[in-house]
N, C-alpha and C positions, 0 to 999 in steps of 0.2 A: 429436208423433208419435209411431206404436208404434215400437218398435225391433225390431229383424231379429231379436233376441237371440229375442223372444217367438214367431217361427213356429219349426215342428218341424225338427227336424235334417231337411238334405237339403235344406230350401225357403231358408235363410237367404242365400244369394246372390239371391234374388228381391229386385225393390224392392218396398218399399211406400209410394212416393210414390200410386200411384192410390190406395189406400186412405186415407191420408193428405188427400187434395186433397178426397176423397169427406165426409169426416165434416167436415171445415173448411165445405165450403158447406152442409153438412145444418145445422151449429151457426149459421152467417148465415142462411138462412132460418128460422128457429127465431126466431132472434133481431127479426128485421125483423116477424117475424107477431107478437110481442109488445107491441113497439112500435106496428103498427096497432091492436091490441084494447086499446092505452093500460093493459097490465101494467105497462111499463117506462116511467122515466121518461127524458126526455132531458137527457144531463149538460150544467151548465150551461160554456158556453164558459169559459176560465181569463181571465183577467184581466190585461191587459198589465204587463207587468213593470216597475217605477219604474227611471229611470233608472240607481239608484245600483248596481243587478241585472244592467245591461246586459252581457253577455257580449262585444259586439267583434264579432259574426258572424252570419249568420244560419244555423240549423238547416237541415239538408236535409229537402226535405219529405218527407211519410211516414216520418220517422225515429222508432223508438219513442223515447219519454220526452225528446224533442226539445226540450218546453216545460216539462219539470219542470225543479223548484228547486233541485234537490240533485245533478243528475248531467248533468253534459253526455257524450256518445259520439261527437262526429263535428267534424272541423276540430282546427286549432292546440293548443287547449287540453283534448283528449280525455281524461275522467276528473277533471276537476277542477272542484271546487262552484265556483258562479257568484258566491259572494259573497267565496273567497278568488282567484278570478280579479281583482275587481276591486279587493282588496286588494294585488294585487300590480301596480303602476304600469310603465309599459313607462319602461325607463333606456336612455340614448344609452351609456352606459359603465357596467360594473359597480359594483357598491355595494364600498365599500371594505371589508375584510376587518380584523374585529377581533384583534390580536394577542392568542395565550393567555396569561394572565398569570404571569407569570415566579416560578420557585420562589423560597422565601423565601430570603435572603441567611444561609449558616453562619459564625456571628462563629468568630472563632479562642478556643482554649480560654489561659487567660492563668494565669498562675504563682500572682499575690499572691492572698494569703486571702483569702476572700471571693467569688471567682470559681470558684477552686478549691482543693480541700485541700490544703495540702503534702505533697509526698514523704514518706513514710515507709517509712525500710528501702528505699529506691529503688520504692516503689509510687506510682502517680501515680493518682488518684482522681477521678471527677469524673461530672458529670450529664448525659447528654446532651440538649441545647435542644430545643424543641416542633419547629423547622424540621429535624431530624435524622427526621420520621416520613416513611416509607416510603425512605429511603435503603438501599442497604446498609452493612455495619458497615463494611469497609473502604473502602469510598468516605465513609464521613462521617470516619472517624477521618483519612484522607490529607488532606481539607479545613480541619479543625478543631484539627489538631497537623501543620502544615505543615514542620518541621523534619523530621517522619517520613515519608518517601518512599509511595507504597502499595505497592510490592513488600515492604519491609520491613514495613511492617504486615501483609500476609499471612504472613510469615515469622513476624512477633510470634504471631500468630492461632492459625495451625498450631503452633507449638511451648506453647502451652497458657498464653502471657504475657498473655493479654487474657482478662478475666473480666466477663461483663454479669449484671448480677443477682445476685454468686453463682456463677455455671455457666457453662461453658465452652463457646461456641458457634463457628460458622463462619465464615468470612470473608463468605460471600453472607447471613447473616441478616440479614433486615429489623428496623429500627427504629422501636421505635412514639413517642420521644421523651419524655422523664423517665427513661430508664434510669440506672443506676450502672454506669458502665464503669470497668475497674480495669486498670492499665497494669503488669506487675510487670518491672524491669530491661531492660537494653539488647536491641536483637537480635543474635541472633549468627548469622550466616551461616555456612554450610558452607567447611571449609577449604577453601583454591585448593590445587591440586595441580600446581603447576612443580616440576618435578623434573630433576637434570643428567640426560643424556643423553650418550654417547660418541658422537657424529654429525660427522661429516667436515664441516669449516667454511673457507670461503676467505677468511683476513683479507687484506686489502691494505696496511692502513696499521695501528697501533696507539701508543699513547703513555699516559700516566699519566692522561690523562683519558678519552679516545674510544679508539673504533675504527671500523673501514670494513670491511665486509663485502662479500663478494657473495653473495650470495642467490642459491639455485639455484629454478629453477621446479619448484612442487607442494609448497613446504615452504611451511606455514602460517608468520606472522612466532610469534602468537602464539595457544592457542586459550584457548574461553570459561571462564566459570567452572563448567561442569560435573559429569559424572566423571570420575574419572580415569584411566580409559582411552582420553577423549576429547582428553585434554591431553600427547599422546606426539608426537615426531618434531617437531616447534614448532624455531624458531629461539631462541626463549628456552630451551627444554631443551638445545640446544648451545652456547647462550651460559653458561649453568650452569655448564657442564662443562668449559670453556677458560676462563673467568675467575673462577669460584668462587663458591657463593650465597651468602657474607658478603658482605662489602665491595666485592666485586671487579666489582660495579653497581649503577648509583642506582636507589634505591627510590620516585622522584616516580611513575611511573605504579603504583604498585603491587606486591603480590606475584603477581599473577599477569603484568606487562610488566616485569620490571626490565630498566633500561637501553634501553628500547624508545622513541624520541623521534621516530619518524614510520613507516609500514608501505608495506609493497609489495602488492600481490594476491598469491595462491597462486601463480598460474600466471603471473606476472611474476618474473623474473630481474633482478638486476642491484645496485646498489649501496645499500647501509642504513648508517646512521650509528649507532653504539650508544654512549649515556653510561656511564662508568663511577662517576661520583660526583653527587650532586645540585643542587652547582654548575653542573658544567659543562652537566647535563640541562637546567635551568632558561635557561641563556643561549642553547642551543642552540632552544629550544623558540620563546625569544622571535625569535629569530633567522630561524627558518621561519614567526612570526607576522607577523616584518616582512617579509617577502621577501627577504631578504638571504641565502638559498641558491638557487645557480642551478643546478635540475634538468634533467637533457637527457636524451630518452628517443629510442631507434630504434623504428619501428614498420613492418610490412608491412601494407599494406591492400589489400583488392579495388579492381580498376578504376583507372583512369585520372585522377587528379587533376587537375583544372584551376588553372592558377597556377603558378606557382614558389613561391609564399609565402604566409602570408595569419594572419590572427588567429582565432582561435572562442573569442567572449565571452558565454556565455550560462549563465544560473544552472542549476544542479544540485540535486535535489533526489528524496526518496524516490518510486519507483514503486508508484502506490494498487493497481494492479493486479496486479505483481509485484512483490512485498514485498523479492526478492534481486537486482532492478534499479532502477538508477538513468534519470532521465528529465531531457531539459531543455523538456517542456511545461509545467512549471507554472512562472505567473511567481513565485511565492513561494519558490520555492527560494535554495540561496546562491550568491552569485556565484562564478565561475571563469573563467581567462583561461587561453587553451594556445595557442601559437605553433608554427607549422610552415613546413616547407622543403622541399623535393624533393631528393631523396639521387641517387636514381635511378630509371629508369623501365625494366621488364621486361615483355616479350611475348614468349611463345611459345606451344607447343601446349597451355598448361592456362590462355592469357585473357591478360588485362593487370594487370601491379600497379604497387603503388606504393612505394618505400621512404622515409620520411620522417624527418627529426629533429624532434621534437616538445619544446620547451621549455615548462612550466607557471609560473607564476606561485603560485599556490594547489595547495593537494594536498588536491583533494576525493575522496570516495569513487568509483572508475572513471573518474576525468575525462579520462583520455585518452582511454578506451574509447567514454565514450558522447558526448564531443564529435564523433569520426571519425565514429561512427555516424548522428551529426543530420547529419557532412558527407556522408552517404552514401555513406561506404567505410569501412566496419567491418573490425575489427584480423582481421586471418587468424587461424585460430583460436578465435576467439571468438565463439564459437554462443550465448554468452547473451544478443549485440548483433548477432544476424543474419549471422554468419561461417559457409557451410555445413562441415559435419564432414568433409565429403570433395573433395576437388579432380580436377576431372573432363576432361579434355583437351574442346576447343572443335572445331569443325568445319575452322578454318583457322588459318593459323602467325601470323593479324593480329588474331586475336583476336574474331573475330564472337561474336554473342549466343547464336547458335542453336548449340546441345551438341550432338554425335554421338548415336547410340543408345545407352539406359544400356546399359554395361555388366554394372552389377550392383555391388554393394557388396564383391564379393571381388576385381575385376580388378588386378593387379599393377601397372598404369599408374597407379592413382589415385594421389592424396598426400593423406596424412592427418597432422595436426597436432596432437599430446594436448597441445598447450600454447598460451598466448597468444603472437604473433610481436611482443611487446613486451618492452623490455629497456633497464633504468634503467642508460645508459651512462656516466653522465658526473655530476660531482656536486662542486662549487665552492661555498667557502666561505673565512673569515675563525675560523682557529682562536679559540674562546671564552677563551683563558688565552691565549697571547701576539699573536695578532692576526694573526700569519702567516696568506696566504693559501692554501688549500689545495687544490689540483685534483689526483682521483680519477678514475681511466678503469677499465673492464671493457668486454674485447673481448667481442664475439656469440658464443653457444654456440654448440657443433657441430652442436647439431639445425637451429639458424637457418641457419647458414651452408650446409650440406646443402640445405636446402630453396630457399636462393636463387639455389644453381647449378642446381638442376635446373627452376626455374620461369624461368630464366636462359635456357634453353640453348633450343636452335630445335628 
C-alpha cells in the first residue's frame, strides 16, 4: 500500500485507499490471466498435518499463514509454534517448581595446625575455602569465624587489621575463593564517652548496695556508643557524678551503662533501681528475669476503656516498616503480659479519657505503650503510637466524636503534652542482700497533675 508520506506536501491528508484498491485489483486480474494462459502453475494444496502437530483449534478462514507449520496467528496460542504447543500439555495443576540449589555451606575456621596456620605474634592466617566465592569479605569472615561478630569484623577491616593476599581491602570486597586472609590482633572499638555531669537527681532510697531514683521525663537512661557530644545529659552521667565513676556503680552493664539494671523510655518518668556493685546487679537482674519485681505504672489513655480490669497478653516485636516502633502484629514476637485496672474516668469539653493503673510482668521495649495502642486506647502524648499532638475541644460535654471547627494550632484552648502520660509510680521487691521487702512510690509530676485537672473540668 502506498504511503501517504510519498504524496506531495499539502496532499498528505488525502486518503490513498482508492489507489491501493485499484492496484490490488489490477494485480489480481494479471495473475488470473497468467493462470488462464498456463504461465502460472497452481500451488499444490498443503498436506494435512499429522495428529502430533495438531494445534487444538481451527484457524479462522482466510487468515494469512493460517496453515503455516511454523506460526500461529490467532486463537489462545497466538504466535506460538505448533510443535511447541504440542509439547506443552494441558495441566490441571501447575507444575512443581524446582527450588534453586542451596549455596555451599561455609565451614568454620579451625585453630589446629593443618586447618589454619597457628597465630604468630597475634596474627591469624588462613585460606578462604572455594565456597567463599562471590561472598563479601565481611560476610564470609562473620560466617567462618563465629567468635567475631560482623560489626567487629567491619571494625577490623576499617582499621587495616585484615589483609587479603598481602593487601588491605574494603569490607565489601568480593572473594574468589582460595585467597590468603590474615587477621592481626583484636578489635579495638571506639572508647565510650560516659562522663560525670552535675545534673539534679531525685534519690528516693539508697544504701550500700543499691539506690532507687525518680527519673524525670525527657532524660535518657543511657546513650549509645556514638560520638561524645551525643552522650550528654543522661541518667548515667548524673549517676557517675553522684556515686563516683570508680567503684560507686556496678560494671556488669559495661562502661556505657554502669549500674543500670533496667530502663525507662525517655519520655516516661518514675522509679528506677540502680546497682552499686556487681553482686547486687546480678541478683537484681535475676529477680527481674524471674518476675519477682512488681512494677506498677499510671497511664492516661484516650477514650473510655470498656470494663474495669483486664489483661493484655500479646507478643511484642520490632515493627519491620518503622524501626523505631514495636508491634503486636507479628506472631514471632517475645511474650509480654500487662494487667490493667481503671482508676478514674474523665469526661469534659476535651472528650473522654481513662486513667489506668498498669502492672507489667515482663519488661519489653515500649510494652505498655504498644499494648494499650493494640487495645485501641493510645497513651496521651504518645504520638509514636497514635496519640494526637494537640487535644482539642469536642462539640459537647458528653464527649461526642464530632469536633468543633478546627481553631488552628495556635488556639490557647488547645491542650498539648510534650511527653507521654506514663509514670512508673511503684516498685516493690525484696532486697537482694537482706531479703527485706522494699516498697517505693513516686508521686505524679506536676505537669501530669495539671493535665488531669483540665481534662476533668466541665
